[in-house]
The first five atom37 places (N, CA, C, CB, O) and aatype in JSON, in Angstrom:
{
  "aatype": [12, 9, 0, 16, 0, 10, 0, 11, 10, 10, 17, 1, 1, 6, 10, 0, 1, 19, 7, 17, 0, 1, 10, 15, 0, 17, 4, 7, 0, 7, 4, 0, 19, 19, 10, 19, 0, 7, 10, 19, 19, 13, 7, 8, 3, 7, 11, 13, 0, 16, 18, 16, 0, 12, 19, 0, 9, 4, 0, 10, 16, 10, 17, 17, 19, 7, 13, 7, 14, 1, 1, 1],
  "atom_mask": [
    [1, 1, 1, 1, 1],
    [1, 1, 1, 1, 1],
    [1, 1, 1, 1, 1],
    [1, 1, 1, 1, 1],
    [1, 1, 1, 1, 1],
    [1, 1, 1, 1, 1],
    [1, 1, 1, 1, 1],
    [1, 1, 1, 1, 1],
    [1, 1, 1, 1, 1],
    [1, 1, 1, 1, 1],
    [1, 1, 1, 1, 1],
    [1, 1, 1, 1, 1],
    [1, 1, 1, 1, 1],
    [1, 1, 1, 1, 1],
    [1, 1, 1, 1, 1],
    [1, 1, 1, 1, 1],
    [1, 1, 1, 1, 1],
    [1, 1, 1, 1, 1],
    [1, 1, 1, 0, 1],
    [1, 1, 1, 1, 1],
    [1, 1, 1, 1, 1],
    [1, 1, 1, 1, 1],
    [1, 1, 1, 1, 1],
    [1, 1, 1, 1, 1],
    [1, 1, 1, 1, 1],
    [1, 1, 1, 1, 1],
    [1, 1, 1, 1, 1],
    [1, 1, 1, 0, 1],
    [1, 1, 1, 1, 1],
    [1, 1, 1, 0, 1],
    [1, 1, 1, 1, 1],
    [1, 1, 1, 1, 1],
    [1, 1, 1, 1, 1],
    [1, 1, 1, 1, 1],
    [1, 1, 1, 1, 1],
    [1, 1, 1, 1, 1],
    [1, 1, 1, 1, 1],
    [1, 1, 1, 0, 1],
    [1, 1, 1, 1, 1],
    [1, 1, 1, 1, 1],
    [1, 1, 1, 1, 1],
    [1, 1, 1, 1, 1],
    [1, 1, 1, 0, 1],
    [1, 1, 1, 1, 1],
    [1, 1, 1, 1, 1],
    [1, 1, 1, 0, 1],
    [1, 1, 1, 1, 1],
    [1, 1, 1, 1, 1],
    [1, 1, 1, 1, 1],
    [1, 1, 1, 1, 1],
    [1, 1, 1, 1, 1],
    [1, 1, 1, 1, 1],
    [1, 1, 1, 1, 1],
    [1, 1, 1, 1, 1],
    [1, 1, 1, 1, 1],
    [1, 1, 1, 1, 1],
    [1, 1, 1, 1, 1],
    [1, 1, 1, 1, 1],
    [1, 1, 1, 1, 1],
    [1, 1, 1, 1, 1],
    [1, 1, 1, 1, 1],
    [1, 1, 1, 1, 1],
    [1, 1, 1, 1, 1],
    [1, 1, 1, 1, 1],
    [1, 1, 1, 1, 1],
    [1, 1, 1, 0, 1],
    [1, 1, 1, 1, 1],
    [1, 1, 1, 0, 1],
    [1, 1, 1, 1, 1],
    [1, 1, 1, 1, 1],
    [1, 1, 1, 1, 1],
    [1, 1, 1, 1, 1]
  ],
  "atom_positions": [
    [[102.25, 132.34, 126.72], [101.36, 133.22, 127.47], [100.35, 132.95, 127.17], [101.44, 134.45, 127.4], [99.48, 132.48, 127.91]],
    [[100.23, 133.28, 125.53], [99.07, 133.06, 124.9], [98.07, 131.43, 124.82], [99.54, 133.51, 123.6], [96.88, 131.19, 124.61]],
    [[99.04, 130.74, 125.05], [98.56, 129.14, 125.1], [98.18, 129.13, 126.0], [99.34, 127.99, 125.0], [96.96, 128.93, 126.05]],
    [[98.99, 129.36, 127.41], [98.57, 129.04, 128.51], [97.0, 129.89, 129.03], [99.82, 129.3, 129.35], [96.15, 129.3, 129.71]],
    [[96.86, 131.3, 128.55], [95.79, 131.52, 128.86], [94.5, 131.15, 128.4], [95.87, 132.36, 128.89], [93.42, 131.13, 128.99]],
    [[94.91, 130.76, 126.78], [93.88, 130.0, 126.27], [93.59, 128.7, 126.92], [94.12, 129.81, 124.98], [92.4, 128.41, 127.07]],
    [[94.53, 127.85, 127.34], [94.05, 126.55, 127.88], [93.21, 126.95, 129.17], [95.34, 125.51, 128.25], [92.21, 126.24, 129.35]],
    [[93.42, 127.91, 130.05], [93.25, 128.22, 131.84], [91.71, 128.69, 130.81], [94.67, 129.86, 133.18], [90.85, 127.89, 131.16]],
    [[91.33, 129.3, 130.12], [89.89, 129.9, 129.36], [88.88, 128.54, 129.13], [90.29, 130.72, 127.56], [87.68, 128.45, 129.38]],
    [[89.62, 127.72, 128.67], [89.07, 126.93, 127.97], [88.59, 125.42, 129.0], [90.12, 126.78, 126.75], [87.64, 124.65, 129.12]],
    [[89.76, 125.62, 129.49], [89.53, 124.29, 130.8], [89.63, 124.83, 131.99], [90.7, 123.01, 130.89], [90.41, 124.4, 132.84]],
    [[88.8, 125.87, 132.18], [88.46, 126.27, 133.66], [88.71, 125.75, 134.84], [87.42, 126.33, 133.8], [89.57, 126.0, 135.69]],
    [[87.49, 124.68, 134.79], [87.78, 123.8, 135.9], [88.6, 123.08, 135.81], [86.99, 123.15, 136.27], [89.41, 122.98, 136.74]],
    [[88.68, 122.47, 134.94], [90.03, 121.25, 135.32], [91.21, 121.75, 135.48], [90.39, 120.15, 134.22], [91.99, 121.0, 136.07]],
    [[91.65, 122.87, 135.13], [92.87, 123.68, 135.03], [92.89, 124.58, 136.5], [92.8, 124.7, 133.55], [93.91, 125.26, 136.69]],
    [[91.78, 124.63, 137.6], [91.68, 125.53, 138.5], [92.68, 125.32, 139.43], [90.49, 125.58, 139.01], [93.0, 126.24, 140.18]],
    [[93.29, 124.08, 139.5], [93.99, 123.83, 140.76], [95.45, 124.04, 140.47], [93.71, 122.39, 141.33], [96.28, 123.85, 141.36]],
    [[95.86, 124.48, 139.04], [96.94, 124.24, 138.33], [97.69, 125.86, 138.28], [96.49, 123.51, 136.83], [97.25, 126.68, 137.48]],
    [[98.05, 125.97, 138.57], [98.43, 127.96, 138.51], [99.16, 128.06, 137.49], [0.0, 0.0, 0.0], [100.07, 127.32, 137.12]],
    [[98.61, 129.3, 136.86], [99.04, 129.93, 135.73], [100.89, 129.98, 135.6], [98.31, 131.45, 135.82], [101.4, 129.34, 134.67]],
    [[101.6, 130.59, 136.36], [102.47, 130.78, 136.24], [103.22, 129.08, 136.13], [102.69, 131.82, 137.17], [104.16, 129.05, 135.33]],
    [[103.04, 128.26, 136.56], [103.5, 126.6, 136.24], [103.53, 126.47, 135.32], [102.88, 125.49, 136.56], [104.56, 126.19, 134.71]],
    [[102.28, 126.61, 134.75], [101.89, 126.2, 133.44], [102.76, 126.88, 132.21], [100.38, 126.55, 133.3], [103.4, 126.2, 131.42]],
    [[102.68, 128.35, 132.18], [104.07, 129.29, 131.42], [105.05, 128.89, 131.96], [104.21, 130.9, 131.56], [105.39, 127.95, 131.25]],
    [[105.74, 128.98, 132.75], [107.01, 128.41, 133.01], [107.34, 127.27, 132.26], [107.13, 128.09, 134.31], [108.37, 127.34, 131.59]],
    [[106.71, 126.26, 132.21], [107.27, 124.71, 131.47], [106.94, 124.82, 129.91], [106.31, 123.1, 132.16], [107.56, 124.23, 129.03]],
    [[105.82, 125.72, 129.7], [105.76, 125.55, 128.52], [106.41, 126.59, 127.59], [104.58, 125.38, 128.33], [106.33, 126.48, 126.37]],
    [[107.13, 127.69, 128.25], [108.16, 128.78, 127.9], [109.36, 127.76, 127.79], [0.0, 0.0, 0.0], [109.84, 127.77, 126.66]],
    [[110.04, 126.79, 128.76], [111.19, 126.39, 128.97], [111.29, 125.15, 127.89], [111.38, 126.1, 130.47], [112.34, 124.79, 127.37]],
    [[109.78, 124.48, 127.63], [109.98, 123.68, 126.43], [110.23, 124.16, 125.12], [0.0, 0.0, 0.0], [110.95, 123.64, 124.26]],
    [[109.49, 125.35, 125.05], [109.68, 126.1, 123.76], [111.48, 126.38, 123.74], [108.62, 127.73, 123.8], [112.2, 126.09, 122.78]],
    [[111.87, 126.87, 124.73], [113.15, 127.77, 124.77], [114.18, 126.49, 124.25], [113.57, 128.56, 126.58], [115.06, 126.74, 123.44]],
    [[114.02, 125.28, 124.71], [114.95, 123.89, 124.58], [114.52, 123.89, 122.71], [114.21, 122.05, 125.86], [115.46, 124.16, 121.96]],
    [[113.25, 123.61, 122.1], [112.94, 122.98, 121.59], [113.73, 124.33, 120.36], [111.47, 122.34, 121.91], [114.36, 124.02, 119.35]],
    [[113.45, 125.87, 120.83], [114.27, 126.73, 119.76], [116.02, 126.25, 119.64], [114.14, 128.51, 120.31], [116.58, 126.03, 118.57]],
    [[116.59, 126.19, 120.85], [117.83, 126.17, 120.84], [118.36, 124.74, 120.07], [118.23, 126.37, 122.28], [119.54, 124.69, 119.72]],
    [[117.51, 123.66, 119.81], [117.66, 122.59, 119.26], [117.87, 123.08, 117.73], [116.52, 121.64, 119.61], [118.84, 122.81, 117.03]],
    [[116.74, 123.86, 117.36], [116.78, 123.98, 116.25], [117.55, 124.64, 115.32], [0.0, 0.0, 0.0], [117.66, 124.55, 114.09]],
    [[118.28, 125.6, 116.51], [119.51, 126.26, 115.67], [120.59, 125.56, 115.63], [119.98, 127.52, 116.12], [121.41, 125.86, 114.77]],
    [[120.81, 124.71, 116.34], [122.03, 123.82, 116.41], [122.03, 122.49, 115.19], [122.04, 123.17, 118.06], [122.98, 121.93, 114.64]],
    [[120.34, 122.23, 115.03], [120.73, 121.64, 113.95], [120.56, 122.03, 112.54], [120.32, 120.66, 114.07], [121.03, 121.52, 111.53]],
    [[119.65, 123.21, 112.71], [119.95, 124.2, 110.94], [120.75, 125.05, 110.86], [118.87, 125.11, 110.3], [121.13, 125.46, 109.76]],
    [[121.26, 125.58, 112.13], [122.24, 126.88, 111.72], [121.94, 128.14, 111.86], [0.0, 0.0, 0.0], [122.76, 129.04, 112.02]],
    [[120.44, 128.29, 111.81], [119.77, 129.46, 111.63], [118.49, 129.29, 112.07], [119.81, 129.91, 110.35], [117.97, 128.17, 112.07]],
    [[117.87, 130.39, 112.49], [116.17, 130.34, 113.39], [115.33, 130.69, 111.6], [115.78, 132.34, 115.25], [115.8, 130.99, 110.5]],
    [[114.19, 130.5, 112.04], [113.46, 130.94, 111.13], [112.86, 129.54, 110.39], [0.0, 0.0, 0.0], [112.08, 129.65, 109.45]],
    [[113.28, 128.25, 110.89], [112.5, 126.96, 109.81], [111.47, 126.41, 110.37], [113.37, 125.63, 109.41], [111.37, 125.89, 111.48]],
    [[110.73, 126.56, 109.56], [109.26, 126.06, 109.79], [109.2, 124.47, 110.63], [108.49, 125.93, 108.11], [108.2, 124.19, 111.28]],
    [[110.35, 123.51, 110.53], [110.12, 122.66, 111.42], [110.02, 122.91, 112.91], [110.91, 121.9, 111.2], [109.19, 122.49, 113.72]],
    [[111.3, 123.86, 113.08], [111.27, 124.4, 114.51], [110.08, 125.03, 115.09], [112.25, 125.34, 114.65], [109.74, 124.83, 116.26]],
    [[109.56, 125.66, 114.42], [108.33, 126.79, 114.94], [107.28, 125.57, 114.85], [107.89, 128.47, 113.73], [106.36, 125.89, 115.6]],
    [[106.97, 124.17, 114.21], [105.83, 123.11, 114.19], [106.28, 122.3, 115.83], [105.95, 121.87, 112.48], [105.49, 122.06, 116.74]],
    [[107.69, 122.03, 115.81], [108.2, 121.32, 116.83], [108.02, 122.13, 118.46], [109.74, 121.07, 116.37], [107.79, 121.5, 119.5]],
    [[108.17, 123.54, 118.38], [107.6, 124.59, 119.32], [106.13, 124.47, 120.01], [107.59, 125.82, 118.54], [105.81, 124.44, 121.2]],
    [[105.15, 124.4, 118.48], [103.97, 124.17, 119.02], [103.32, 123.02, 119.55], [103.35, 124.51, 118.33], [102.23, 122.93, 120.12]],
    [[104.28, 122.03, 119.25], [104.09, 120.64, 119.36], [104.48, 120.25, 120.79], [104.9, 119.86, 118.29], [103.76, 119.44, 121.37]],
    [[105.24, 120.61, 121.22], [106.0, 120.92, 122.59], [105.38, 121.88, 123.58], [107.36, 121.52, 122.29], [105.66, 121.87, 124.78]],
    [[104.62, 122.6, 123.07], [104.14, 123.78, 124.27], [102.76, 122.98, 124.11], [104.16, 125.9, 123.87], [102.1, 123.11, 125.14]],
    [[102.26, 122.35, 123.36], [100.57, 121.43, 123.7], [101.08, 120.36, 124.7], [99.65, 120.39, 122.02], [100.48, 120.46, 125.77]],
    [[102.0, 119.38, 124.67], [102.51, 118.76, 125.12], [102.61, 118.8, 126.69], [103.33, 118.83, 124.47], [102.12, 117.97, 127.45]],
    [[103.44, 120.09, 127.07], [103.86, 120.04, 128.13], [102.84, 120.89, 128.8], [105.2, 120.35, 128.19], [102.87, 120.98, 130.03]],
    [[101.6, 121.77, 127.86], [100.45, 121.93, 128.89], [99.75, 120.79, 128.89], [99.49, 123.06, 128.65], [98.89, 120.85, 129.77]],
    [[99.74, 119.91, 128.38], [98.86, 118.48, 128.76], [99.56, 117.95, 129.84], [98.76, 117.25, 127.52], [98.83, 117.49, 130.72]],
    [[100.6, 117.88, 130.01], [101.59, 117.15, 131.19], [101.59, 117.83, 132.15], [103.04, 116.92, 130.96], [101.45, 117.13, 133.16]],
    [[101.67, 118.82, 132.35], [101.49, 120.15, 133.67], [100.03, 119.66, 134.17], [101.4, 122.22, 132.97], [99.76, 119.0, 135.18]],
    [[99.06, 120.26, 133.06], [97.95, 120.33, 133.4], [96.84, 119.25, 133.6], [0.0, 0.0, 0.0], [95.84, 119.55, 134.25]],
    [[97.0, 117.84, 132.97], [96.03, 116.91, 132.91], [96.78, 115.57, 133.07], [95.21, 117.04, 131.63], [96.38, 114.41, 133.16]],
    [[98.03, 116.16, 133.07], [99.32, 114.92, 133.23], [99.13, 114.0, 134.51], [0.0, 0.0, 0.0], [98.29, 114.58, 135.2]],
    [[99.5, 112.92, 135.1], [99.9, 112.35, 136.2], [100.02, 112.57, 137.56], [100.65, 112.16, 136.0], [99.52, 112.03, 138.55]],
    [[101.09, 113.82, 137.33], [101.51, 114.48, 137.96], [101.05, 115.79, 138.52], [102.26, 114.44, 137.53], [101.72, 116.51, 139.26]],
    [[99.84, 116.01, 138.08], [99.37, 117.97, 138.04], [99.37, 118.37, 139.32], [97.64, 118.52, 137.43], [99.68, 119.52, 139.63]],
    [[99.04, 117.52, 140.12], [98.9, 118.12, 141.84], [100.24, 118.41, 142.7], [98.09, 116.88, 142.84], [100.15, 118.82, 143.86]]
  ]
}
């Protein structure tokens, strides 16, 4: 939610038509998938690689939903 709020604040005009809830939902879903995958691969939570992947997937989903080819 913080990443979504910051994205909406920084790119106010560009993201005006994209809903806040939509951005948050996609980012949260992507992070949840990465977290589960990290738990399956590593066997426990707390690995730096999982958190790095969560940051990357959050940024990627924010870009895809906010600026990607199907944003409207």
